[in-house]
PLY file of the C-alpha trace (Angstrom):
ply
format ascii 1.0
element vertex 320
property float x
property float y
property float z
element edge 319
property int vertex1
property int vertex2
end_header
-24.80 -47.32 16.31
-26.65 -44.24 15.11
-25.41 -42.84 11.83
-24.54 -39.17 11.59
-27.17 -37.23 9.67
-25.89 -36.35 6.21
-26.00 -32.65 5.38
-27.97 -32.30 2.16
-26.70 -28.83 1.25
-23.33 -28.34 2.99
-22.56 -25.13 1.09
-25.74 -23.53 2.40
-24.83 -24.59 5.94
-21.41 -23.01 5.42
-23.09 -19.82 4.15
-25.18 -19.69 7.34
-22.06 -19.91 9.51
-20.34 -17.23 7.42
-23.31 -14.90 7.91
-23.25 -15.54 11.63
-19.52 -14.81 11.90
-19.91 -11.53 10.02
-22.81 -10.49 12.27
-20.77 -11.44 15.36
-17.94 -9.28 14.03
-20.21 -6.31 13.31
-22.13 -6.45 16.59
-19.07 -6.99 18.78
-20.10 -8.05 22.26
-23.80 -8.42 21.44
-24.86 -12.07 21.29
-26.02 -13.13 17.83
-28.65 -15.89 17.73
-29.69 -18.15 14.86
-32.81 -16.13 14.13
-30.72 -12.99 13.62
-29.16 -14.80 10.68
-32.51 -16.09 9.45
-33.98 -12.58 9.43
-31.54 -11.61 6.67
-33.79 -13.55 4.28
-36.99 -13.11 6.27
-37.07 -16.74 7.42
-39.29 -18.01 10.19
-37.61 -20.15 12.93
-38.28 -23.42 11.09
-36.76 -22.23 7.80
-33.86 -20.71 9.71
-33.16 -24.05 11.38
-33.29 -25.84 8.01
-30.81 -23.34 6.55
-28.44 -23.77 9.48
-28.54 -27.58 9.23
-28.03 -27.59 5.46
-31.54 -28.81 4.70
-32.44 -25.70 2.70
-30.56 -24.72 -0.45
-29.75 -21.00 -0.68
-28.76 -20.35 -4.30
-31.07 -17.73 -5.83
-29.56 -14.49 -7.14
-32.05 -12.50 -5.08
-30.94 -14.28 -1.88
-27.25 -13.66 -2.70
-27.91 -9.94 -3.23
-29.97 -9.68 -0.05
-27.27 -11.37 2.06
-24.48 -9.23 0.57
-26.42 -6.00 1.10
-27.44 -6.88 4.64
-23.93 -7.89 5.69
-22.18 -5.15 3.71
-19.88 -7.59 1.91
-18.87 -8.20 -1.69
-21.62 -10.18 -3.42
-19.00 -12.34 -5.14
-17.84 -13.50 -1.70
-21.35 -14.69 -0.83
-21.67 -16.43 -4.20
-18.33 -18.20 -3.73
-19.43 -19.60 -0.35
-22.79 -20.71 -1.74
-21.02 -22.42 -4.63
-18.57 -24.21 -2.34
-15.49 -22.39 -3.66
-14.81 -20.97 -0.19
-15.63 -22.34 3.25
-16.80 -19.98 5.99
-13.30 -19.64 7.51
-11.70 -18.53 4.27
-14.62 -16.28 3.37
-14.50 -14.58 6.76
-10.77 -14.01 6.33
-11.44 -12.36 2.97
-14.19 -10.24 4.53
-12.13 -9.10 7.52
-9.27 -8.17 5.21
-5.51 -8.45 5.24
-4.76 -5.46 7.43
-3.11 -2.21 6.37
-0.81 -1.81 3.39
-0.21 1.91 4.08
0.71 3.80 7.22
-2.24 5.31 9.09
-1.65 9.08 9.09
-3.31 9.59 12.49
-1.21 6.91 14.16
1.92 8.34 12.53
1.18 11.86 13.74
0.54 10.59 17.27
3.81 8.62 17.24
5.74 11.61 15.95
4.40 13.83 18.75
5.41 11.21 21.31
8.84 10.87 19.71
9.30 14.63 19.77
8.21 14.79 23.40
10.83 12.21 24.34
13.57 13.99 22.39
12.52 17.65 22.63
15.76 18.72 24.33
17.92 17.27 21.55
15.67 17.75 18.51
17.56 18.38 15.29
17.57 17.52 11.57
19.37 14.30 12.46
16.56 13.43 14.88
14.05 14.15 12.14
15.84 11.75 9.78
16.07 9.18 12.56
12.32 9.44 13.09
11.63 8.90 9.39
13.87 5.82 9.34
12.26 4.31 12.42
8.66 5.06 11.50
8.72 4.31 7.77
7.77 0.94 6.23
11.15 1.04 4.42
9.52 -0.35 1.30
12.71 -0.08 -0.71
14.51 -2.33 1.76
11.61 -4.81 1.71
11.82 -4.87 -2.08
15.54 -5.71 -1.86
14.89 -8.49 0.65
12.13 -10.02 -1.48
14.20 -9.74 -4.67
17.07 -11.57 -2.95
14.68 -14.39 -1.98
13.32 -14.62 -5.52
16.84 -14.82 -6.94
17.89 -17.49 -4.47
14.98 -19.79 -5.30
15.06 -18.82 -8.99
11.45 -17.67 -8.96
10.63 -16.72 -12.55
7.20 -18.28 -13.05
4.08 -18.15 -10.87
2.98 -19.52 -8.52
5.61 -19.27 -5.80
5.94 -22.47 -3.75
6.60 -21.68 -0.09
8.48 -24.95 0.61
11.14 -23.76 -1.85
11.88 -20.87 0.50
12.16 -23.25 3.43
14.54 -25.44 1.40
16.70 -22.44 0.44
16.69 -21.03 3.98
17.09 -23.93 6.45
16.50 -21.57 9.39
12.84 -21.37 8.30
10.83 -24.53 8.89
7.29 -25.16 7.66
5.51 -27.70 9.83
2.01 -29.09 9.13
0.23 -29.92 12.38
-2.98 -31.56 13.50
-4.63 -28.91 15.71
-6.62 -31.53 17.57
-3.47 -33.38 18.64
-0.73 -30.74 18.80
-0.18 -29.59 22.38
1.32 -26.26 21.27
-1.92 -25.25 19.60
-4.14 -23.49 22.11
-6.25 -21.52 19.63
-10.02 -21.92 19.46
-9.99 -21.28 15.70
-11.08 -23.89 13.24
-8.32 -26.07 11.71
-8.16 -24.07 8.46
-7.28 -20.96 10.45
-4.40 -22.34 12.48
-1.18 -20.63 11.44
1.42 -19.55 13.97
5.13 -18.98 14.31
7.62 -20.10 16.94
10.93 -18.22 16.92
13.98 -19.61 18.73
17.48 -18.20 19.08
20.48 -20.34 18.19
22.91 -18.29 20.24
24.97 -17.62 17.11
25.52 -14.32 15.33
25.60 -13.32 11.68
28.25 -11.30 9.79
26.91 -8.00 11.17
26.58 -9.26 14.73
22.85 -9.88 14.46
21.49 -12.93 16.33
20.68 -15.93 14.13
17.21 -17.26 14.75
15.21 -20.27 13.65
11.58 -19.69 12.72
9.12 -22.59 12.73
5.83 -21.78 11.04
3.04 -24.19 11.91
-0.07 -24.57 9.79
-3.00 -26.97 9.83
-2.43 -30.02 7.67
-4.88 -30.67 4.87
-5.23 -32.01 1.36
-4.68 -28.58 -0.19
-3.21 -25.39 1.17
-5.78 -22.65 0.66
-4.74 -19.23 -0.72
-5.42 -17.38 2.52
-3.23 -19.84 4.45
-0.42 -19.27 1.94
-0.79 -15.55 2.49
-0.65 -15.92 6.28
2.48 -18.04 6.05
4.13 -15.51 3.72
3.25 -12.71 6.13
4.74 -14.64 9.05
7.92 -15.09 7.04
8.23 -11.31 7.11
8.93 -11.51 10.85
12.01 -13.57 10.03
13.32 -11.73 7.00
12.52 -8.22 8.23
13.60 -8.66 11.85
16.41 -6.13 11.44
14.75 -3.66 9.07
14.79 -0.45 11.15
12.58 -1.80 13.98
10.42 0.80 15.70
10.92 0.99 19.49
8.37 -1.20 21.28
7.41 1.63 23.63
5.47 3.17 20.77
2.92 0.38 21.24
0.03 0.65 18.79
2.12 2.29 16.09
4.89 -0.31 16.39
2.32 -3.09 15.92
0.70 -1.19 13.05
4.02 -0.70 11.29
4.88 -4.40 11.61
1.49 -5.27 10.11
2.06 -2.92 7.15
5.57 -4.28 6.56
4.28 -7.86 6.72
1.58 -7.14 4.15
3.98 -5.37 1.79
6.42 -8.27 2.10
3.75 -10.94 1.46
2.32 -9.02 -1.51
5.69 -8.59 -3.18
6.75 -12.15 -2.37
3.68 -13.92 -3.76
2.73 -11.56 -6.58
5.61 -9.37 -7.82
4.46 -6.67 -10.26
6.76 -7.74 -13.11
5.24 -11.22 -13.17
1.70 -9.87 -12.88
2.24 -7.62 -15.87
3.73 -10.50 -17.86
0.82 -12.80 -17.04
-1.70 -10.12 -17.96
-0.44 -10.26 -21.55
-1.45 -13.93 -21.73
-4.95 -13.71 -20.25
-8.26 -14.31 -21.98
-9.73 -10.79 -21.91
-13.22 -12.23 -22.41
-13.08 -13.78 -18.94
-12.66 -12.43 -15.40
-9.08 -11.10 -15.30
-8.89 -11.05 -11.50
-10.05 -14.67 -11.23
-7.54 -15.79 -13.87
-4.61 -14.04 -12.16
-5.68 -15.33 -8.74
-5.55 -18.88 -10.08
-2.14 -18.38 -11.72
-0.55 -16.89 -8.58
-2.45 -19.22 -6.17
-3.85 -16.30 -4.18
-7.38 -15.19 -3.38
-9.43 -13.04 -5.75
-9.79 -10.43 -3.00
-6.03 -10.14 -2.62
-5.35 -10.10 -6.38
-7.97 -7.42 -6.91
-6.21 -5.24 -4.36
-2.81 -6.06 -5.84
-3.91 -4.94 -9.29
-5.31 -1.67 -7.95
-2.06 -0.94 -6.08
0.08 -1.62 -9.15
-2.13 0.46 -11.46
-2.30 3.36 -8.99
1.28 3.46 -7.74
3.27 2.00 -10.61
5.49 -1.08 -11.07
7.45 -0.64 -7.81
4.59 -2.19 -5.85
0 1
1 2
2 3
3 4
4 5
5 6
6 7
7 8
8 9
9 10
10 11
11 12
12 13
13 14
14 15
15 16
16 17
17 18
18 19
19 20
20 21
21 22
22 23
23 24
24 25
25 26
26 27
27 28
28 29
29 30
30 31
31 32
32 33
33 34
34 35
35 36
36 37
37 38
38 39
39 40
40 41
41 42
42 43
43 44
44 45
45 46
46 47
47 48
48 49
49 50
50 51
51 52
52 53
53 54
54 55
55 56
56 57
57 58
58 59
59 60
60 61
61 62
62 63
63 64
64 65
65 66
66 67
67 68
68 69
69 70
70 71
71 72
72 73
73 74
74 75
75 76
76 77
77 78
78 79
79 80
80 81
81 82
82 83
83 84
84 85
85 86
86 87
87 88
88 89
89 90
90 91
91 92
92 93
93 94
94 95
95 96
96 97
97 98
98 99
99 100
100 101
101 102
102 103
103 104
104 105
105 106
106 107
107 108
108 109
109 110
110 111
111 112
112 113
113 114
114 115
115 116
116 117
117 118
118 119
119 120
120 121
121 122
122 123
123 124
124 125
125 126
126 127
127 128
128 129
129 130
130 131
131 132
132 133
133 134
134 135
135 136
136 137
137 138
138 139
139 140
140 141
141 142
142 143
143 144
144 145
145 146
146 147
147 148
148 149
149 150
150 151
151 152
152 153
153 154
154 155
155 156
156 157
157 158
158 159
159 160
160 161
161 162
162 163
163 164
164 165
165 166
166 167
167 168
168 169
169 170
170 171
171 172
172 173
173 174
174 175
175 176
176 177
177 178
178 179
179 180
180 181
181 182
182 183
183 184
184 185
185 186
186 187
187 188
188 189
189 190
190 191
191 192
192 193
193 194
194 195
195 196
196 197
197 198
198 199
199 200
200 201
201 202
202 203
203 204
204 205
205 206
206 207
207 208
208 209
209 210
210 211
211 212
212 213
213 214
214 215
215 216
216 217
217 218
218 219
219 220
220 221
221 222
222 223
223 224
224 225
225 226
226 227
227 228
228 229
229 230
230 231
231 232
232 233
233 234
234 235
235 236
236 237
237 238
238 239
239 240
240 241
241 242
242 243
243 244
244 245
245 246
246 247
247 248
248 249
249 250
250 251
251 252
252 253
253 254
254 255
255 256
256 257
257 258
258 259
259 260
260 261
261 262
262 263
263 264
264 265
265 266
266 267
267 268
268 269
269 270
270 271
271 272
272 273
273 274
274 275
275 276
276 277
277 278
278 279
279 280
280 281
281 282
282 283
283 284
284 285
285 286
286 287
287 288
288 289
289 290
290 291
291 292
292 293
293 294
294 295
295 296
296 297
297 298
298 299
299 300
300 301
301 302
302 303
303 304
304 305
305 306
306 307
307 308
308 309
309 310
310 311
311 312
312 313
313 314
314 315
315 316
316 317
317 318
318 319
């Protein structure tokens, strides 16, 4: 039986795949070939093939800078892949971002015009207030929801463990799955990227008449849950906890989806890294070392996310 060829430099092979995914993303429908990746470093076809197969070690500072500049990504992201701290799936997730944390002003204006058109005959100050309620992220309400969760699980020290939320709220179930064997998984993503939610209705109602639902969040099983998977799970939890937070009518299409994305990001950010805890942890850091990296490790989140979180808190104050 023929033995599988051992990859000599697996991190370099992972870096090649990351570069290819970024180029695919940037070029859209245009087919990216191996040599397109090799040209980033001026490689001939043979060297390109060696890089792809992990037979060529890409570790020089000059190569890292060249790749980052060519792809238009943070150089630290390239370095982390080359060092094996991130695989290509996680790195691509960090590159593509977490989505919006603020409402897009153009989408909001378009939605407001459509809302006015639908209600022109009955427009009033009450309608204006109704619009603001329906088309606002309702951050104050999200803060209340998150604070209630933190109190229920007694979250006073980072990091937050997601299974504790599932234990405190039985209607939320976290299920590790094997993507290769689970029939419900139809995605073509790699195992590390598999995170989805299945919502079912119990047929019961809560104290305010709202339907009680059960949310099962599936994620790919592994030896360690990566930070970006934790973030995705937290964001999916928003669909459960924020289901009745002034939902925008579905007929507003793109804006409704955009608003849900913003609310999910705000929820996940506050849930995993509340500002009070971040400020407390900052007092205990070694200022001679990378502050973002230290906080990311403490809160079990990515450096990209923590960097953004710090900027938001410093710019907008402790409420974020």
